[in-house]
C-alpha positions in Angstrom: -40.5 17.1 -14.8 -37.5 15.5 -13.0 -38.0 11.8 -12.0 -38.9 11.8 -8.3 -36.8 8.6 -7.8 -33.7 10.1 -9.4 -34.2 13.3 -7.4 -34.5 11.3 -4.2 -31.4 9.4 -5.0 -29.4 12.5 -5.7 -30.6 14.0 -2.5 -29.4 11.0 -0.5 -26.0 11.2 -2.3 -25.6 14.9 -1.4 -26.6 14.2 2.2 -24.1 11.4 2.6 -21.2 13.1 1.0 -20.0 15.0 4.0 -20.2 12.1 6.6 -18.7 9.6 4.1 -15.8 11.9 3.2 -14.9 12.4 6.8 -15.1 8.7 7.4 -12.9 7.8 4.4 -10.4 10.6 5.2 -10.1 9.5 8.8 -9.8 5.8 7.8 -7.1 6.4 5.1 -5.2 8.8 7.3 -5.3 6.4 10.2 -4.0 3.5 8.0 -1.2 5.6 6.7 -0.1 6.9 10.1 -0.3 3.5 11.7 1.5 1.6 9.0 4.2 4.1 8.4 4.6 4.9 12.1 4.9 1.2 13.1 7.4 0.3 10.5 9.5 3.5 11.3 9.3 2.8 15.0 10.3 -0.9 14.5 13.4 0.2 12.4 14.3 2.7 15.0 14.0 0.1 17.8 16.2 -2.4 15.8 18.6 0.3 14.6 21.8 -1.8 14.3 19.9 -4.5 12.4 18.3 -1.9 10.2 21.5 -0.1 9.4 23.1 -3.4 8.4 20.3 -4.1 6.0 20.0 -0.6 4.5 19.6 -0.9 0.7 21.1 2.4 -0.3 24.2 4.2 1.1 22.4 7.5 0.7 20.1 8.6 3.5 16.9 10.5 3.1 17.2 14.2 4.1 14.9 16.1 6.4 13.3 17.7 3.4 12.5 14.3 2.0 10.5 13.4 5.1 8.6 16.7 5.1 7.7 16.4 1.4 6.6 12.8 1.7 4.4 13.4 4.7 2.8 16.6 3.4 2.0 15.2 0.0 0.7 12.0 1.6 -1.8 14.1 3.6 -2.9 15.7 0.2 -3.2 12.2 -1.2 -5.5 11.1 1.6 -7.7 14.1 0.8 -7.8 13.2 -2.9 -8.7 9.6 -1.9 -11.6 10.9 0.1 -12.9 12.9 -2.9 -12.4 10.2 -5.4 -14.2 7.6 -3.3 -17.4 9.7 -3.6 -17.9 7.9 -6.9 -18.4 4.7 -4.9 -21.1 6.3 -2.8 -22.9 7.5 -6.0 -22.7 4.0 -7.6 -24.0 2.4 -4.4 -27.0 4.8 -4.3 -27.8 4.0 -7.9 -27.4 0.3 -7.4 -24.3 0.0 -9.6 -22.2 -1.3 -6.7 -23.7 -3.7 -4.1 -22.2 -5.3 -1.0 -23.1 -8.6 0.5 -24.8 -8.8 3.9 -23.8 -12.4 4.4 -20.4 -13.7 5.6 -18.5 -17.0 5.1 -14.8 -17.5 5.7 -14.1 -19.3 2.4 -15.9 -16.6 0.3 -14.2 -13.9 2.3 -10.7 -15.4 1.8 -11.4 -15.9 -1.9 -12.6 -12.3 -2.4 -9.7 -10.8 -0.6 -7.2 -12.8 -2.6 -8.9 -12.0 -5.9 -9.0 -8.3 -5.1 -5.3 -8.3 -4.2 -4.3 -10.1 -7.4 -6.4 -7.8 -9.5 -4.9 -4.7 -7.9 -1.4 -6.0 -8.5 -2.3 -6.3 -12.2 -4.0 -2.9 -12.3 -1.1 -1.3 -10.5 1.6 -2.7 -12.8 0.0 -1.4 -16.0 -1.1 1.9 -14.5 2.4 2.3 -13.1 4.0 1.6 -16.5 1.6 4.1 -18.2 2.6 6.8 -15.7 6.2 6.3 -16.8 5.3 7.2 -20.4 7.2 10.3 -21.3 4.0 12.2 -22.0 2.6 11.5 -18.5 5.6 11.1 -16.2 6.3 14.7 -15.4 2.7 15.6 -14.6 1.8 12.5 -12.7 4.6 10.4 -11.4 7.7 12.6 -11.1 6.6 13.8 -7.6 6.7 10.2 -6.2 10.2 9.7 -7.7 11.6 12.7 -5.9 12.0 10.1 -3.1 15.1 8.8 -4.6 15.9 7.1 -1.3 12.4 6.3 -0.1 11.2 6.1 3.5 8.1 4.5 5.0 6.4 7.9 4.8 6.7 7.9 1.0 3.9 5.3 0.7 1.3 8.0 -0.2 3.7 10.6 -1.6 1.8 11.2 -4.9 0.9 14.1 -7.1 -2.9 14.8 -7.2 -3.2 13.2 -10.6 -1.5 10.0 -9.5 -3.6 9.9 -6.4 -6.7 9.8 -8.5 -5.4 6.9 -10.6 -4.3 5.0 -7.4 -7.8 5.5 -5.8 -9.7 4.6 -9.0 -9.0 0.9 -8.6 -11.5 0.2 -5.8 -14.6 1.8 -7.4 -13.7 0.3 -10.8 -13.2 -3.2 -9.3 -16.4 -3.1 -7.3 -18.4 -1.9 -10.3 -17.0 -4.7 -12.4 -17.7 -7.3 -9.6 -21.3 -6.1 -9.2 -21.8 -6.1 -13.0 -20.9 -9.8 -13.2 -23.1 -10.6 -10.3 -20.6 -10.7 -7.4 -21.5 -8.8 -4.3 -18.3 -8.1 -2.3 -18.1 -8.4 1.5 -17.2 -5.2 3.2 -14.7 -7.1 5.4 -12.9 -8.4 2.3 -12.4 -4.8 1.0 -11.4 -3.8 4.5 -8.6 -6.4 4.7 -7.5 -5.5 1.2 -7.1 -1.9 2.2 -5.0 -2.8 5.2 -2.9 -5.3 3.2 -2.3 -2.6 0.6 -1.0 0.1 2.9 1.3 -2.2 4.9 2.8 -3.7 1.7 3.1 -0.2 0.3 5.0 1.0 3.4 7.2 -2.1 3.5 8.2 -1.5 -0.2 9.3 2.0 0.8 11.1 1.1 4.0 14.6 1.6 2.6 15.7 -1.5 4.7 15.4 -5.1 3.5 12.8 -6.6 5.8 12.7 -10.1 4.3 15.0 -12.9 5.3 18.1 -13.9 3.4 17.4 -16.5 0.7 13.9 -15.2 0.1 14.5 -14.6 -3.6 16.1 -18.0 -4.1 13.1 -20.0 -2.7 10.7 -21.0 -5.5 7.8 -21.0 -3.0 8.1 -17.3 -2.0 10.3 -15.6 -4.7 7.2 -14.4 -6.5 6.4 -12.2 -3.4 8.0 -8.7 -3.8 10.6 -7.6 -1.3 11.7 -4.1 -0.2 14.7 -4.3 -2.5 12.5 -4.9 -5.4 10.6 -1.6 -5.1 13.7 0.3 -3.8 15.4 -0.5 -7.1 12.5 1.1 -8.9 13.1 4.3 -7.1 16.9 4.3 -7.7 16.8 3.0 -11.3 13.4 4.1 -12.5 13.0 1.8 -15.5 12.5 -1.5 -13.7 10.3 -3.3 -11.2 6.9 -1.8 -11.7 5.0 -4.5 -9.7 3.5 -3.8 -6.2 2.9 -7.1 -4.5 4.3 -9.8 -6.7 7.1 -10.3 -9.3 4.8 -12.0 -11.9 4.2 -9.1 -14.2 7.8 -7.9 -14.2 9.1 -11.3 -15.0 6.5 -11.9 -17.8 7.1 -8.5 -19.3 10.9 -8.4 -19.0 10.9 -5.4 -16.6 12.5 -7.0 -13.6 15.9 -5.4 -12.7 18.7 -7.7 -14.0 20.6 -7.2 -10.7 17.6 -7.7 -8.4 18.8 -10.9 -6.7 22.3 -9.6 -6.4 21.1 -6.4 -4.7 18.8 -8.3 -2.4 21.6 -10.6 -1.3 23.8 -7.6 -0.6 21.1 -6.0 1.6 19.6 -9.1 3.3 22.4 -9.7 5.8 22.1 -12.0 8.9 20.4 -10.4 11.9 23.7 -9.9 13.6 26.6 -8.9 11.4 29.1 -8.7 14.2 29.1 -9.8 17.9 27.4 -7.4 20.3 26.6 -7.7 24.0 23.9 -10.3 24.6 21.7 -7.9 26.5 21.6 -5.5 23.6 20.9 -8.3 21.2 18.0 -9.6 23.2 16.6 -6.1 23.6 16.7 -5.5 19.9 15.0 -8.8 19.0 12.4 -8.3 21.7 11.6 -4.8 20.5 11.0 -6.0 16.9 8.7 -8.8 18.2 6.8 -6.5 20.5 6.3 -3.9 17.7 5.1 -6.7 15.4 2.5 -7.9 17.9 1.5 -4.3 18.6 1.0 -3.6 14.9 -1.2 -6.7 14.5 -3.3 -5.8 17.6 -3.7 -2.2 16.6 -4.7 -3.1 13.1 -7.3 -5.6 14.2 -8.8 -3.6 17.0 -8.8 -0.4 15.0 -10.5 -2.2 12.1 -13.2 -3.6 14.3 -13.8 -0.2 15.9 -14.0 1.4 12.4 -16.5 -1.1 11.2 -18.6 -0.8 14.3 -18.7 2.9 13.9 
């Protein structure tokens, strides 16, 4: 006879699949639309500044935007399906979350998860570039030769699965060694991930001039860093940081030179003061709006 406990657990999993899938799909879609939309709107509002800092001369075509957006919607769907593994592991007690909260533990958990994801992404990314895997898994993403913010989730279904696999694998490993993660730490990790992903695909260098020459921040990836991966293909596999590319010798040899070429001053040539102030004000306003929307949207999602 089937074990009643196992049967009850499976029944709860089946009952929770639908609501959980809808919740995950809505959350991931919302993160994608907010991050890509805000960055795109900010670049449009500061058009002259953005054009001066464009990394490639080539511009993305209308078809690129359509492909990136449509495949990103597919990726969100795959993310929702893949995340069902986390639901199952939670029901069987393999993944456990903490009910308590403290700022120091929360900060530590968020940082550890981000660093772990950067390592996972680097090696997963290099694996997808293997000649036996590239065409079936990663080629679709590289169709965005000149990426836009909307390319952040432009993956094939196979790559979407490998991207989504990190969270359940990480949470399983954490629980196995006796660490119960705070839901808010995972929440912040997810928002950090999508915004850094979108910034990497912005096509415009968003970081200030001199960033790559400062020893205190040069380990933090810039837009140029990932843009070079799309244009060259065989360098710059890291997502958040330059550590792994530097250690493994996969950083583009002209990375700093390309960054300096793109990271021009805010105003390359004199313009009317009123227009200058309007552009700067629009960027500040959109930054504040992005922060407010992210925070309030996140609190609403957690309350729901």
